[in-house]
Structure formats: structure tokens, C-alpha cells
N, C-alpha and C positions, 0 to 999 in steps of 0.2 A: 245348335247344328242349326243352320238355315235347308227350309223343307219346298219343293217346288207342287204344286198342285197346276193342273190346265181342269178351269171348271166349265163347264157349258148352264148357260144361262136363258132363260123366259122375260123377258118384259111383258108384266103384270097389268102395268096402269099405266099412263103415259095423260096424264092432266095440264095440259099446259094454255097460260095467259102470257097474252103480247102485252108488252110492258110500258115500250114507247111508239104513240101513236104518232107522231109527228113529224116523220115520214115513211113513205112505205116499202122501201126495202135501202139498203137490209132494215130486217126486225130484229129486235130484242123480243126475246121470252123468259118467261119463269116457268118450269115446267116442273112436276110433282113426277116420282118414277119412281114406279118400283120394280124388285126385280125379283125371281125363286128360281131358288136353286138346290136341285135333288140329285148329289152324286154323291157317292159311297163314303167319301172322305170331310164332304162341303155338304150339307144340308141346310136350307132357309129362305131366311130373306133379307132384303135390304127396301130401303124406301131414304131417295134420297130429293134435293133443291137444287135441281138445276140450272144453271143461267147458259143462256144461248145466243148469238149471234148468227143470222143462215141470209145471207146472200140470194137471190133472183138466178143466179147461174148456178145453186148448190154446193155452193158451199159455205162450211158454217165450221164454227169454232165453238168449246163448252165449255164452264168450268162445272162440276157436281162436290157437295158435301153429301156422303150415303154413309146412313147409321145399317151394319148386319147383325142383324139377329141372325144366328147359327151354330151348327154343331160345326165343331175341325176337331178330329182325335177322339172322336167320343167325348169334348169339352164343349158346353154349352157357354153364351154367354151374349157379347155383342162386343162391337169394336166398329170404329168410323177411320173415312179414310177419303182422304182429296184425293181428287184426280181429274185430268182435261186433256182436249187434246183441239187440233183441229180436220177435216178434212181432206187438205193437201197431203196432210201425212200419215194418213192412213192405219192412224194408231192413235192410241189414250192411255196413259200412266199415270200413277200417281201413288202416292204411298198413305200409310196408317198414322193418324194421328198419334202421336205419344202421349202415353197414359191414358186415352182411349176405351182400351180392354175394359170387361166389367166380367165379375161374377168368375168363372173357370177359365174367361178367356183375357185375363188380364195380366201383365207383360209382353200380349202380346205386340208384336212390331212386322215390318218388311213392305213389300212393295206388289202393286198388282198393273195388269199391263194387258188391257182389252182390245178384242180383236174381232171382227166382225167376216166373213168368209161367204162363201156357196155352202160351207158343215153349218153355218149357226154360229153363233153368236157365244163367246169365250173370255174365262178373265184368265191370266198366267199370274197367280198369283204365290208372292215367293214369301216364304215368310220361317218366323220364331218365334220362341218364348225367353222371356227374362225372367230370370229368379225375383219371383218377387215378394218372397219370406225373408 
């Protein structure tokens, strides 16, 4: 059975490195990004490698691979998600990499949608657990 959580988060680190200096605009960057989560149902942190293209008019597109080290439903472990988006769509979405769950999160699967507004940053997380025994 799929479950859904809306999880607020904080970006705790943003270490940007420009990757292509052949042109001033648009920029291509590689970014190490860390996030923290502290809700009753979803606690922990993630660390990811983000590739981003940003233009001088503020438009951007990105893709990131995040490893989440979290506790969900009193289960601890990690999983990897791949997600991305464009600023003109005002949303970013992705998926848990199949088979990437570890420890008590083995068998986790699902999707993620990232949103950011005046209330803050949040992930809408749809997930389920496969029987891995």
C-alpha cells in the first residue's frame, strides 16, 4: 500500500563549483547539497550531487542524485533518489532508485515531488515497501 508524506526540509550546505568557464552565461555548475528533515514521520538528512544550468535571466534546470539517511515509520536506513526540474515549471520530481534501500529501508520504492513557496521547502513523498524476504 502506498503512503504519502509531506516533509519540510532545510538546505544545510550548498557548495558550488563552476564547471564550464568557456562562456559567462549560462553557467554550468556542480553542487554538493545537504538537506535536513525533522518531522515525526521522516527524520534525517540527505547529501547529493547536483548538476545545474543557470542563465542570467534567472531560469535554471537541474538534476541531482541524493542519498537519504533517514528514519521512516521507525525504520532506519538509506536510499537513493534521482530528481530534477526546470524553474519555468515551478516543480521538481523524481524517483527512488530501485534496489537502493538499505538496512530497514530495504525494498522501499516511490516518487518525490519538491516544492518551494512562501511557506518554505517541502517534499511530497509517495512510497511503499516491497516484501524483500
